[in-house]
LUMTOR-177121 format. One record per residue (C-alpha): residue number from 1; residue in one letter; x, y, z. Coordinates in nm, 3 decimals. Layout:
<nodes>
NODE  dose  kefi       px       py       pz
NODE   NUM     A        X        Y        Z
...
</nodes>
This chain:
<nodes>
NODE  dose  kefi       px       py       pz
NODE     1     M    5.138    0.312   -0.475
NODE     2     P    4.877    0.261   -0.182
NODE     3     E    4.608    0.439   -0.363
NODE     4     T    4.637    0.196   -0.651
NODE     5     K    4.625   -0.107   -0.428
NODE     6     N    4.320    0.050   -0.244
NODE     7     A    4.155    0.116   -0.575
NODE     8     S    4.210   -0.230   -0.698
NODE     9     E    4.052   -0.380   -0.379
NODE    10     L    3.729   -0.217   -0.445
NODE    11     M    3.733   -0.257   -0.825
NODE    12     A    3.786   -0.628   -0.776
NODE    13     I    3.455   -0.662   -0.625
NODE    14     Q    3.279   -0.403   -0.839
NODE    15     P    2.976   -0.621   -0.946
NODE    16     T    2.892   -0.693   -0.586
NODE    17     I    2.922   -0.336   -0.486
NODE    18     I    2.710   -0.220   -0.781
NODE    19     R    2.438   -0.468   -0.679
NODE    20     F    2.455   -0.364   -0.307
NODE    21     T    2.441    0.012   -0.415
NODE    22     Q    2.141   -0.037   -0.600
NODE    23     M    1.982   -0.219   -0.315
NODE    24     L    2.078    0.041   -0.069
NODE    25     S    1.935    0.311   -0.280
NODE    26     T    1.603    0.118   -0.307
NODE    27     V    1.572    0.077    0.067
NODE    28     L    1.668    0.426    0.165
NODE    29     K    1.498    0.589   -0.135
NODE    30     V    1.788    0.833   -0.212
NODE    31     D    2.059    0.787   -0.475
NODE    32     A    2.401    0.628   -0.366
NODE    33     E    2.763    0.642   -0.490
NODE    34     V    3.076    0.454   -0.413
NODE    35     V    3.434    0.589   -0.502
NODE    36     D    3.773    0.435   -0.429
NODE    37     A    4.070    0.612   -0.257
NODE    38     D    4.177    0.742   -0.600
NODE    39     L    3.849    0.892   -0.664
NODE    40     I    3.745    0.636   -0.928
NODE    41     R    3.369    0.575   -0.928
NODE    42     I    3.302    0.212   -0.853
NODE    43     A    2.924    0.220   -0.842
NODE    44     G    2.626    0.468   -0.837
NODE    45     T    2.260    0.516   -0.901
NODE    46     G    2.053    0.801   -1.063
NODE    47     P    2.279    1.057   -1.224
NODE    48     Y    2.584    0.865   -1.100
NODE    49     S    2.488    0.530   -1.266
NODE    50     Q    2.735    0.570   -1.542
NODE    51     F    3.101    0.634   -1.608
NODE    52     F    3.204    0.355   -1.375
NODE    53     G    3.587    0.324   -1.370
NODE    54     K    3.646    0.692   -1.450
NODE    55     K    3.806    0.942   -1.213
NODE    56     L    3.585    1.214   -1.076
NODE    57     N    3.647    1.547   -1.235
NODE    58     A    3.415    1.737   -0.998
NODE    59     S    3.252    1.703   -0.657
NODE    60     S    3.582    1.553   -0.533
NODE    61     R    3.655    1.791   -0.232
NODE    62     L    3.395    1.605   -0.013
NODE    63     F    3.537    1.275   -0.093
NODE    64     R    3.899    1.395   -0.048
NODE    65     Y    3.806    1.535    0.305
NODE    66     I    3.654    1.196    0.404
NODE    67     I    3.953    0.997    0.263
NODE    68     E    4.207    1.211    0.447
NODE    69     T    4.022    1.255    0.778
NODE    70     K    3.847    0.899    0.785
NODE    71     E    3.548    1.068    0.922
NODE    72     E    3.192    1.087    0.787
NODE    73     K    3.051    1.411    0.655
NODE    74     T    2.707    1.530    0.634
NODE    75     L    2.580    1.849    0.427
NODE    76     I    2.215    1.934    0.437
NODE    77     K    2.268    2.240    0.242
NODE    78     S    2.521    2.167   -0.027
NODE    79     Q    2.748    2.444   -0.171
NODE    80     A    2.697    2.631    0.166
NODE    81     D    2.978    2.432    0.327
NODE    82     P    3.335    2.579    0.343
NODE    83     L    3.466    2.263    0.161
NODE    84     C    3.249    2.372   -0.146
NODE    85     T    3.372    2.739   -0.135
NODE    86     E    3.641    2.697   -0.395
NODE    87     C    3.481    2.424   -0.594
NODE    88     T    3.499    2.507   -0.971
NODE    89     S    3.196    2.323   -1.042
NODE    90     K    2.972    2.487   -0.760
NODE    91     D    2.747    2.667   -0.999
NODE    92     A    2.659    2.360   -1.191
NODE    93     C    2.623    2.137   -0.905
NODE    94     R    2.282    1.973   -0.860
NODE    95     E    2.319    1.804   -0.530
NODE    96     T    2.101    1.937   -0.248
NODE    97     A    2.235    1.710    0.037
NODE    98     F    2.526    1.473    0.087
NODE    99     L    2.612    1.214    0.345
NODE   100     G    2.929    1.031    0.307
NODE   101     V    3.114    0.755    0.517
NODE   102     P    3.471    0.624    0.491
NODE   103     I    3.512    0.262    0.388
NODE   104     L    3.769    0.138    0.647
NODE   105     L    3.974   -0.175    0.612
NODE   106     E    4.249   -0.242    0.870
NODE   107     D    4.250    0.118    0.961
NODE   108     R    4.300    0.229    0.604
NODE   109     C    4.044    0.431    0.403
NODE   110     I    4.002    0.240    0.076
NODE   111     G    3.711    0.453   -0.054
NODE   112     V    3.384    0.637    0.027
NODE   113     M    3.019    0.524    0.024
NODE   114     S    2.783    0.817    0.019
NODE   115     L    2.419    0.903   -0.024
NODE   116     V    2.316    1.199   -0.249
NODE   117     A    1.999    1.414   -0.279
NODE   118     F    1.913    1.595   -0.598
NODE   119     T    1.560    1.730   -0.491
NODE   120     E    1.422    1.922   -0.188
NODE   121     E    1.219    1.604   -0.109
NODE   122     S    1.534    1.380   -0.099
NODE   123     Q    1.719    1.658    0.091
NODE   124     Q    1.456    1.651    0.363
NODE   125     T    1.453    1.275    0.364
NODE   126     I    1.831    1.268    0.439
NODE   127     K    1.791    1.564    0.701
NODE   128     D    1.508    1.363    0.894
NODE   129     N    1.684    1.034    0.881
NODE   130     A    2.066    1.116    0.898
NODE   131     K    2.134    0.896    1.197
NODE   132     L    1.945    0.610    1.069
NODE   133     F    2.108    0.639    0.723
NODE   134     S    2.454    0.677    0.874
NODE   135     D    2.411    0.360    1.064
NODE   136     Y    2.309    0.168    0.742
NODE   137     I    2.620    0.298    0.557
NODE   138     K    2.861    0.264    0.843
NODE   139     H    2.760   -0.096    0.884
NODE   140     T    2.792   -0.178    0.513
NODE   141     A    3.120    0.025    0.464
NODE   142     Q    3.317   -0.105    0.763
NODE   143     L    3.174   -0.459    0.812
NODE   144     V    3.019   -0.573    0.483
NODE   145     V    3.246   -0.423    0.220
NODE   146     A    3.540   -0.515    0.426
NODE   147     K    3.441   -0.883    0.448
NODE   148     V    3.380   -0.886    0.075
NODE   149     T    3.728   -0.767    0.007
NODE   150     E    3.852   -1.063    0.243
NODE   151     N    3.634   -1.315    0.056
NODE   152     Q    3.804   -1.389   -0.282
NODE   153     T    3.632   -1.713   -0.343
NODE   154     P    3.448   -1.685   -0.676
NODE   155     N    3.085   -1.809   -0.725
NODE   156     K    3.039   -1.862   -0.348
NODE   157     G    2.665   -1.813   -0.379
NODE   158     L    2.511   -1.560   -0.158
NODE   159     E    2.804   -1.328   -0.053
NODE   160     D    2.878   -1.268    0.307
NODE   161     V    2.814   -0.902    0.238
NODE   162     F    2.452   -0.954    0.191
NODE   163     I    2.429   -1.208    0.474
NODE   164     N    2.578   -0.948    0.716
NODE   165     L    2.367   -0.648    0.570
NODE   166     I    2.049   -0.875    0.582
NODE   167     D    2.100   -0.998    0.935
NODE   168     N    2.141   -0.647    1.049
NODE   169     M    1.835   -0.502    0.882
NODE   170     D    1.519   -0.430    1.094
NODE   171     Q    1.303   -0.504    0.785
NODE   172     G    1.235   -0.871    0.691
NODE   173     V    1.424   -0.992    0.394
NODE   174     L    1.388   -1.303    0.176
NODE   175     V    1.630   -1.416   -0.087
NODE   176     L    1.505   -1.684   -0.325
NODE   177     D    1.664   -1.873   -0.603
NODE   178     E    1.531   -1.899   -0.974
NODE   179     N    1.316   -2.216   -0.854
NODE   180     N    1.149   -2.003   -0.570
NODE   181     Y    1.356   -2.195   -0.285
NODE   182     V    1.471   -1.988   -0.004
NODE   183     K    1.841   -1.909   -0.010
NODE   184     Y    1.834   -1.680    0.289
NODE   185     G    1.589   -1.505    0.532
NODE   186     N    1.674   -1.289    0.837
NODE   187     Q    1.492   -1.313    1.176
NODE   188     P    1.222   -1.045    1.110
NODE   189     A    1.127   -1.240    0.786
NODE   190     L    1.102   -1.579    0.992
NODE   191     A    0.879   -1.402    1.242
NODE   192     N    0.647   -1.250    0.972
NODE   193     L    0.619   -1.593    0.796
NODE   194     N    0.596   -1.793    1.124
NODE   195     I    0.869   -2.046    1.031
NODE   196     T    1.195   -2.152    1.204
NODE   197     I    1.555   -2.120    1.059
NODE   198     Q    1.553   -2.498    1.047
NODE   199     E    1.243   -2.517    0.816
NODE   200     L    1.386   -2.238    0.584
NODE   201     P    1.590   -2.448    0.339
NODE   202     E    1.308   -2.700    0.280
NODE   203     K    1.061   -2.424    0.180
NODE   204     K    0.957   -2.330   -0.164
NODE   205     I    0.784   -1.981   -0.151
NODE   206     N    0.576   -1.819   -0.434
NODE   207     I    0.517   -1.427   -0.402
NODE   208     R    0.271   -1.254   -0.617
NODE   209     P    0.126   -0.906   -0.588
NODE   210     L   -0.230   -0.880   -0.445
NODE   211     S   -0.328   -0.639   -0.719
NODE   212     Q   -0.191   -0.654   -1.082
NODE   213     C   -0.248   -0.297   -1.160
NODE   214     R    0.085   -0.165   -1.087
NODE   215     S    0.380   -0.268   -1.303
NODE   216     S    0.663   -0.102   -1.116
NODE   217     N    0.844   -0.188   -0.786
NODE   218     D    0.880    0.175   -0.677
NODE   219     H    0.641    0.148   -0.387
NODE   220     Q    0.543   -0.101   -0.121
NODE   221     Q    0.229   -0.312   -0.185
NODE   222     Q    0.057   -0.611   -0.052
NODE   223     H    0.181   -0.950   -0.175
NODE   224     I    0.031   -1.304   -0.146
NODE   225     V    0.304   -1.519    0.003
NODE   226     S    0.233   -1.897   -0.056
NODE   227     I    0.422   -2.145    0.158
NODE   228     G    0.288   -2.488    0.056
NODE   229     R   -0.089   -2.472    0.112
NODE   230     R   -0.058   -2.175    0.350
NODE   231     E   -0.092   -1.816    0.243
NODE   232     E    0.027   -1.497    0.414
NODE   233     L   -0.053   -1.134    0.327
NODE   234     L    0.265   -0.937    0.355
NODE   235     V    0.355   -0.575    0.247
NODE   236     G    0.683   -0.516    0.075
NODE   237     Q    0.872   -0.471   -0.253
NODE   238     F    0.966   -0.771   -0.483
NODE   239     Y    1.269   -0.754   -0.705
NODE   240     N    1.412   -0.998   -0.971
NODE   241     C    1.789   -0.975   -0.941
NODE   242     R    1.948   -1.190   -1.215
NODE   243     S    1.927   -1.561   -1.082
NODE   244     H    1.789   -1.444   -0.755
NODE   245     K    1.469   -1.294   -0.620
NODE   246     L    1.451   -1.036   -0.347
NODE   247     F    1.156   -0.961   -0.121
NODE   248     L    1.192   -0.651    0.106
NODE   249     M    0.918   -0.651    0.374
NODE   250     S    0.774   -0.343    0.521
NODE   251     F    0.833   -0.237    0.884
NODE   252     Y    0.466   -0.271    0.938
NODE   253     Q    0.261   -0.574    0.840
NODE   254     P   -0.131   -0.630    0.851
NODE   255     H   -0.236   -0.725    1.204
NODE   256     N   -0.408   -1.045    1.061
NODE   257     P   -0.135   -1.269    0.919
NODE   258     V   -0.384   -1.479    0.735
NODE   259     L   -0.505   -1.387    0.395
NODE   260     P   -0.795   -1.186    0.494
NODE   261     Y   -1.018   -1.201    0.187
NODE   262     E   -1.051   -1.431   -0.126
NODE   263     T   -0.837   -1.339   -0.420
NODE   264     N   -0.934   -1.599   -0.694
NODE   265     T   -1.302   -1.572   -0.696
NODE   266     V   -1.577   -1.317   -0.780
NODE   267     F   -1.600   -1.245   -0.408
NODE   268     A   -1.257   -1.069   -0.428
NODE   269     E   -1.433   -0.735   -0.389
NODE   270     V   -1.691   -0.852   -0.130
NODE   271     I   -1.454   -0.798    0.176
NODE   272     G   -1.588   -0.928    0.497
NODE   273     E   -1.566   -1.261    0.700
NODE   274     S   -1.826   -1.152    0.974
NODE   275     A   -2.118   -1.389    1.040
NODE   276     K   -2.358   -1.179    0.856
NODE   277     M   -2.143   -1.140    0.543
NODE   278     Q   -2.064   -1.515    0.527
NODE   279     K   -2.441   -1.563    0.537
NODE   280     L   -2.487   -1.313    0.272
NODE   281     K   -2.224   -1.465    0.041
NODE   282     G   -2.384   -1.810    0.088
NODE   283     L   -2.717   -1.670   -0.027
NODE   284     M   -2.560   -1.492   -0.318
NODE   285     S   -2.401   -1.802   -0.435
NODE   286     R   -2.738   -2.000   -0.421
NODE   287     I   -2.940   -1.731   -0.613
NODE   288     S   -2.681   -1.637   -0.858
NODE   289     K   -2.791   -1.870   -1.141
NODE   290     S   -3.156   -1.769   -1.113
NODE   291     P   -3.321   -1.515   -1.364
NODE   292     S   -3.536   -1.368   -1.086
NODE   293     S   -3.525   -1.014   -0.991
NODE   294     V   -3.313   -0.916   -0.688
NODE   295     L   -3.369   -0.635   -0.434
NODE   296     I   -3.077   -0.526   -0.222
NODE   297     N   -3.168   -0.335    0.100
NODE   298     G   -2.910   -0.144    0.285
NODE   299     E   -2.810    0.179    0.436
NODE   300     S   -2.634    0.440    0.211
NODE   301     G   -2.269    0.363    0.169
NODE   302     T   -2.293   -0.017    0.244
NODE   303     G   -2.167   -0.118   -0.105
NODE   304     K   -2.490   -0.228   -0.272
NODE   305     E   -2.339   -0.200   -0.629
NODE   306     V   -2.037   -0.422   -0.525
NODE   307     I   -2.296   -0.702   -0.422
NODE   308     A   -2.498   -0.658   -0.749
NODE   309     N   -2.188   -0.678   -0.957
NODE   310     A   -2.078   -1.006   -0.766
NODE   311     V   -2.423   -1.164   -0.825
NODE   312     H   -2.389   -1.087   -1.193
NODE   313     K   -2.027   -1.236   -1.210
NODE   314     L   -2.157   -1.557   -1.032
NODE   315     S   -2.449   -1.598   -1.279
NODE   316     G   -2.447   -1.743   -1.622
NODE   317     R   -2.471   -1.389   -1.753
NODE   318     A   -2.115   -1.295   -1.653
NODE   319     Q   -1.988   -1.260   -2.011
NODE   320     S   -2.272   -1.030   -2.090
NODE   321     P   -2.293   -0.667   -1.993
NODE   322     F   -2.339   -0.538   -1.637
NODE   323     I   -2.531   -0.199   -1.661
NODE   324     A   -2.548    0.029   -1.358
NODE   325     I   -2.750    0.345   -1.327
NODE   326     N   -2.838    0.553   -1.021
NODE   327     C   -3.202    0.654   -1.037
NODE   328     A   -3.157    0.931   -0.781
NODE   329     A   -2.877    1.105   -0.960
NODE   330     I   -3.049    1.164   -1.303
NODE   331     P   -3.357    1.403   -1.363
NODE   332     D   -3.683    1.205   -1.432
NODE   333     Q   -3.702    1.319   -1.790
NODE   334     L   -3.356    1.213   -1.878
NODE   335     L   -3.382    0.894   -1.676
NODE   336     E   -3.661    0.761   -1.913
NODE   337     S   -3.452    0.833   -2.224
NODE   338     E   -3.142    0.669   -2.070
NODE   339     L   -3.341    0.355   -1.964
NODE   340     F   -3.572    0.304   -2.279
NODE   341     G   -3.377    0.486   -2.546
NODE   342     Y   -3.543    0.678   -2.829
NODE   343     T   -3.590    0.685   -3.201
NODE   344     K   -3.465    0.953   -3.454
NODE   345     G   -3.655    1.279   -3.394
NODE   346     A   -3.858    1.130   -3.102
NODE   347     F   -3.848    1.471   -2.920
NODE   348     T   -3.688    1.823   -2.939
NODE   349     G   -3.306    1.785   -2.895
NODE   350     A   -3.305    1.416   -2.962
NODE   351     S   -3.009    1.288   -3.154
NODE   352     S   -3.055    1.243   -3.523
NODE   353     K   -2.945    0.893   -3.500
NODE   354     G   -3.166    0.795   -3.210
NODE   355     R   -3.018    0.601   -2.905
NODE   356     V   -3.023    0.252   -2.752
NODE   357     G   -3.148    0.257   -2.398
NODE   358     L   -2.960    0.090   -2.116
NODE   359     I   -3.229   -0.188   -2.086
NODE   360     Q   -3.168   -0.289   -2.437
NODE   361     A   -2.792   -0.240   -2.393
NODE   362     A   -2.809   -0.487   -2.103
NODE   363     N   -2.967   -0.759   -2.322
NODE   364     N   -2.846   -1.111   -2.200
NODE   365     G   -2.696   -0.940   -1.900
NODE   366     T   -2.780   -0.755   -1.586
NODE   367     L   -2.933   -0.410   -1.517
NODE   368     F   -2.859   -0.268   -1.179
NODE   369     L   -3.099    0.006   -1.082
NODE   370     D   -2.963    0.179   -0.769
NODE   371     E   -3.183    0.400   -0.553
NODE   372     I   -3.498    0.254   -0.721
NODE   373     G   -3.712    0.418   -0.464
NODE   374     D   -3.638    0.762   -0.630
NODE   375     M   -3.802    0.660   -0.958
NODE   376     S   -4.136    0.838   -1.064
NODE   377     M   -4.456    0.657   -1.073
NODE   378     Q   -4.470    0.705   -1.445
NODE   379     L   -4.138    0.539   -1.506
NODE   380     Q   -4.237    0.258   -1.248
NODE   381     A   -4.535    0.171   -1.478
NODE   382     K   -4.309    0.148   -1.783
NODE   383     L   -4.053   -0.063   -1.595
NODE   384     L   -4.328   -0.291   -1.475
NODE   385     R   -4.428   -0.362   -1.850
NODE   386     V   -4.065   -0.451   -1.919
NODE   387     L   -4.055   -0.702   -1.641
NODE   388     E   -4.401   -0.867   -1.734
NODE   389     A   -4.361   -0.864   -2.118
NODE   390     R   -3.964   -0.900   -2.136
NODE   391     E   -3.980   -0.632   -2.405
NODE   392     V   -3.874   -0.255   -2.432
NODE   393     M   -4.049    0.024   -2.622
NODE   394     P   -3.802    0.303   -2.696
NODE   395     I   -3.957    0.660   -2.678
NODE   396     G   -4.107    0.756   -3.026
NODE   397     S   -4.115    0.390   -3.153
NODE   398     N   -4.437    0.182   -3.210
NODE   399     K   -4.243   -0.152   -3.206
NODE   400     A   -4.139   -0.328   -2.909
NODE   401     T   -3.793   -0.495   -2.888
NODE   402     P   -3.762   -0.831   -2.700
NODE   403     V   -3.497   -0.824   -2.415
NODE   404     D   -3.355   -1.097   -2.178
NODE   405     I   -3.230   -0.908   -1.879
NODE   406     R   -3.203   -0.980   -1.503
NODE   407     I   -3.302   -0.679   -1.288
NODE   408     I   -3.123   -0.609   -0.963
NODE   409     S   -3.231   -0.304   -0.777
NODE   410     A   -3.115   -0.134   -0.462
NODE   411     T   -3.259    0.104   -0.211
NODE   412     N   -3.216    0.250    0.138
NODE   413     R   -3.589    0.354    0.143
NODE   414     N   -3.881    0.216    0.337
NODE   415     F   -4.098    0.061    0.077
NODE   416     S   -4.377   -0.003    0.321
NODE   417     E   -4.434    0.364    0.391
NODE   418     M   -4.382    0.459    0.026
NODE   419     I   -4.647    0.207   -0.086
NODE   420     A   -4.880    0.334    0.193
NODE   421     T   -4.831    0.693    0.078
NODE   422     N   -4.865    0.601   -0.295
NODE   423     K   -4.510    0.687   -0.387
NODE   424     F   -4.423    0.339   -0.501
NODE   425     R   -4.629    0.087   -0.702
NODE   426     E   -4.704   -0.222   -0.489
NODE   427     D   -4.717   -0.446   -0.807
NODE   428     L   -4.364   -0.335   -0.914
NODE   429     Y   -4.232   -0.371   -0.560
NODE   430     Y   -4.332   -0.749   -0.552
NODE   431     R   -4.180   -0.788   -0.915
NODE   432     L   -3.845   -0.649   -0.785
NODE   433     N   -3.848   -0.808   -0.437
NODE   434     V   -3.855   -1.175   -0.565
NODE   435     I   -3.522   -1.229   -0.392
NODE   436     P   -3.442   -0.991   -0.129
NODE   437     L   -3.080   -0.937    0.005
NODE   438     Q   -3.024   -0.749    0.324
NODE   439     L   -2.671   -0.576    0.331
NODE   440     P   -2.576   -0.521    0.691
NODE   441     A   -2.430   -0.185    0.806
NODE   442     L   -2.055   -0.168    0.877
NODE   443     R   -2.125   -0.130    1.266
NODE   444     E   -2.295   -0.477    1.255
NODE   445     R   -1.996   -0.646    1.086
NODE   446     E   -1.790   -0.772    1.370
NODE   447     G   -1.429   -0.822    1.263
NODE   448     D   -1.460   -0.670    0.909
NODE   449     V   -1.318   -0.316    0.969
NODE   450     P   -0.948   -0.447    0.967
NODE   451     L   -1.005   -0.648    0.656
NODE   452     L   -1.175   -0.341    0.474
NODE   453     V   -0.882   -0.110    0.590
NODE   454     S   -0.631   -0.356    0.442
NODE   455     H   -0.825   -0.362    0.107
NODE   456     F   -0.864    0.016    0.091
NODE   457     M   -0.507    0.077    0.172
NODE   458     D   -0.403   -0.133   -0.122
NODE   459     I   -0.644    0.045   -0.353
NODE   460     H   -0.562    0.392   -0.249
NODE   461     T   -0.177    0.348   -0.219
NODE   462     Q   -0.190    0.227   -0.583
NODE   463     K   -0.407    0.528   -0.685
NODE   464     L   -0.187    0.781   -0.515
NODE   465     G    0.144    0.611   -0.617
NODE   466     T    0.268    0.590   -0.241
NODE   467     N    0.400    0.310   -0.008
NODE   468     Y    0.167    0.094    0.188
NODE   469     P    0.170    0.239    0.542
NODE   470     G    0.112    0.040    0.867
NODE   471     M   -0.142    0.117    1.126
NODE   472     S   -0.104    0.120    1.502
NODE   473     E   -0.319   -0.120    1.730
NODE   474     E   -0.451    0.183    1.887
NODE   475     A   -0.564    0.341    1.562
NODE   476     M   -0.714    0.007    1.434
NODE   477     S   -0.895   -0.019    1.784
NODE   478     C   -1.031    0.319    1.740
NODE   479     L   -1.161    0.250    1.395
NODE   480     T   -1.311   -0.084    1.506
NODE   481     S   -1.521    0.083    1.789
NODE   482     Y   -1.645    0.370    1.560
NODE   483     H   -2.005    0.353    1.474
NODE   484     W   -1.954    0.437    1.091
NODE   485     P   -2.275    0.636    1.000
NODE   486     G   -2.145    0.653    0.645
NODE   487     N   -2.055    0.277    0.640
NODE   488     V   -1.799    0.125    0.388
NODE   489     R   -1.791    0.458    0.196
NODE   490     E   -1.689    0.663    0.487
NODE   491     L   -1.420    0.405    0.570
NODE   492     S   -1.280    0.413    0.223
NODE   493     N   -1.263    0.793    0.215
NODE   494     L   -1.096    0.797    0.560
NODE   495     V   -0.824    0.552    0.450
NODE   496     E   -0.756    0.761    0.141
NODE   497     Y   -0.742    1.081    0.352
NODE   498     L   -0.494    0.907    0.600
NODE   499     I   -0.263    0.780    0.333
NODE   500     N   -0.241    1.127    0.195
NODE   501     I   -0.123    1.278    0.527
NODE   502     V    0.089    0.997    0.692
NODE   503     P    0.455    1.076    0.679
NODE   504     E    0.674    0.855    0.456
NODE   505     G    0.806    0.552    0.638
NODE   506     E    0.571    0.592    0.949
NODE   507     Q    0.258    0.416    1.047
NODE   508     I   -0.088    0.558    1.098
NODE   509     D   -0.151    0.646    1.454
NODE   510     V   -0.447    0.784    1.650
NODE   511     D   -0.299    1.149    1.618
NODE   512     L   -0.377    1.141    1.247
NODE   513     L   -0.737    1.049    1.290
NODE   514     P   -0.994    1.332    1.259
NODE   515     P   -1.116    1.496    1.576
NODE   516     H   -1.470    1.319    1.580
NODE   517     F   -1.275    0.986    1.650
NODE   518     E   -1.137    1.123    1.980
NODE   519     A   -1.432    0.975    2.193
NODE   520     H   -1.347    0.624    2.035
NODE   521     Q   -0.990    0.623    2.135
NODE   522     P   -0.879    0.356    2.378
NODE   523     E   -0.805    0.424    2.739
NODE   524     P   -0.444    0.481    2.792
NODE   525     K   -0.245    0.220    2.973
NODE   526     P   -0.182    0.333    3.337
NODE   527     S    0.177    0.459    3.389
NODE   528     P    0.363    0.500    3.726
NODE   529     I    0.485    0.836    3.610
NODE   530     Q    0.143    0.994    3.517
NODE   531     D    0.086    1.150    3.867
NODE   532     S    0.455    1.257    3.912
NODE   533     G    0.384    1.617    3.806
NODE   534     M    0.634    1.578    3.516
NODE   535     S    0.578    1.760    3.180
NODE   536     L    0.464    1.553    2.877
NODE   537     E    0.807    1.583    2.721
NODE   538     D    0.973    1.453    3.039
NODE   539     M    0.713    1.167    3.039
NODE   540     E    0.788    1.077    2.688
NODE   541     R    1.168    1.075    2.743
NODE   542     V    1.144    0.844    3.055
NODE   543     R    0.912    0.619    2.866
NODE   544     I    1.155    0.606    2.565
NODE   545     E    1.449    0.561    2.797
NODE   546     E    1.276    0.272    2.991
NODE   547     A    1.180    0.091    2.659
NODE   548     I    1.551    0.121    2.526
NODE   549     G    1.687   -0.023    2.857
NODE   550     R    1.436   -0.308    2.843
NODE   551     L    1.441   -0.400    2.474
NODE   552     G    1.767   -0.244    2.331
NODE   553     N    1.643   -0.273    1.975
NODE   554     R    1.535    0.027    1.752
NODE   555     K    1.244   -0.178    1.578
NODE   556     L    1.107   -0.335    1.917
NODE   557     V    1.122    0.013    2.086
NODE   558     A    0.932    0.179    1.794
NODE   559     E    0.668   -0.095    1.777
NODE   560     E    0.614   -0.071    2.157
NODE   561     L    0.575    0.309    2.141
NODE   562     G    0.349    0.288    1.827
NODE   563     I    0.568    0.507    1.619
NODE   564     G    0.789    0.490    1.299
NODE   565     I    1.158    0.423    1.301
NODE   566     A    1.228    0.770    1.160
NODE   567     T    1.011    0.931    1.438
NODE   568     L    1.193    0.717    1.695
NODE   569     Y    1.534    0.864    1.568
NODE   570     R    1.414    1.220    1.580
NODE   571     K    1.298    1.166    1.952
NODE   572     L    1.634    0.990    2.041
NODE   573     K    1.813    1.288    1.897
NODE   574     K    1.599    1.527    2.077
NODE   575     Y    1.622    1.386    2.405
NODE   576     G    2.012    1.284    2.378
NODE   577     L    1.933    0.916    2.392
NODE   578     N    2.135    0.817    2.070
NODE   579     E    2.413    0.636    2.228
NODE   580     K    2.169    0.420    2.442
NODE   581     C    2.018    0.237    2.149
NODE   582     Y    2.271    0.075    1.907
NODE   583     S    2.091   -0.220    1.756
</nodes>
């Protein structure tokens, strides 16, 4: 029977189809399923990742329709379609959306490849990207799977199915063997790595995540890609697939292709390559081994604790405690007991066991006193004694305990004014300010904003469990020209906000920035249609149509317009331009 022959054609390449189905599901972020013309499940993910080789006993009406008509079928509201009306399993059906495409070989339908949603979120994903997803499945079903069925040579290496799929993807894709030599890479990957197709077979590439705190591959993150002595920072997902390794690159990559900050030194968290930050790092390296006190001056939010921690890690005290306390955040009475500790019964409410103070806890290590200018005169006198005698006297004790600590303090206050008005002890100031470090404001750090944006995107995408988004050149230009009164802390908070609100699969653009950034947006490029009296929608349609005619490629059009692929598809559908952009 023809059905038996058709079924055997797909079943003969089942391992290849299973691997491809899993990759398709990962790329599109919805579950996928493949059945043959006899309704035998060949491959699937999620709830359909079992019972391969078994005939479907439910949900078969949609598959039969596609097999008989040889037409694709999309259901955004499953169970509401006429095909589902008489389904005996309708009440138990968990599917919220369905997109199925016939697998055609020599004008015969040999099976169906489909995407399935089981949640409202996945349903919306299919709804928003139906055209894009349909293109992916059509290409694989009609071209790739058909070529796999024609290729019966065993152990051929990387199957033609994957080569054709990879070549037609807008994302950069690298396939490595078990020894990290490149087996294959498509054109977007070559562009991201700045190498040619001729160089590819000779390249050994190591890929490792920039941060080790995420163990799963569910989300895109930054990776360090080492090519010989050269390192690139790329965003994507890395998979181990038996004897091969697969790296799927994000549509959007950092603007600076060179690794923007150090990853193997204690300066990993001290982000910045501006002249002032380079000078500061050099000074930190020189003074790190000294036991002398350090006073860090800088505006609020510039990252003074990060600098203090880096000095500690550079010093010979790195294996001992780094204790940090904010003097402005703790009431004066409590601050004294926190710093100096107390003995049993030293005062009403004291713990019956007493308490070791932070100064003693930092013995052989570093004590960081943030906002030291907010400390009372009484405590300043006691701290001065610690610095002079190198011993601490807990509250209620008559016996001093020797301590070996390095004091690093920080402030955004003007000590000259405080000393003149008797709000800060001059003798303590000179004890603390043996080595002054001036931390520049973010507005003074030319070129550091993009590096910090990349750093905070990596931190916050991991914290929020989401994909690493891109950022348009216009948005980055806007952030670079902003004056940042809240400094690095303000930038970190803004990046966290943007990652929360950016639509999945799209890049951060200027329209997502808070209103107070409007004054810093770059001037729009002059356009010949601006003064034509056309509506904004007409202008947008003309601009998209012109870009399609000139570029003819989805990814290039989206990049030029500064929008995501999914957004481009919605606009193509809105303006009836779908047929004008095939690639």
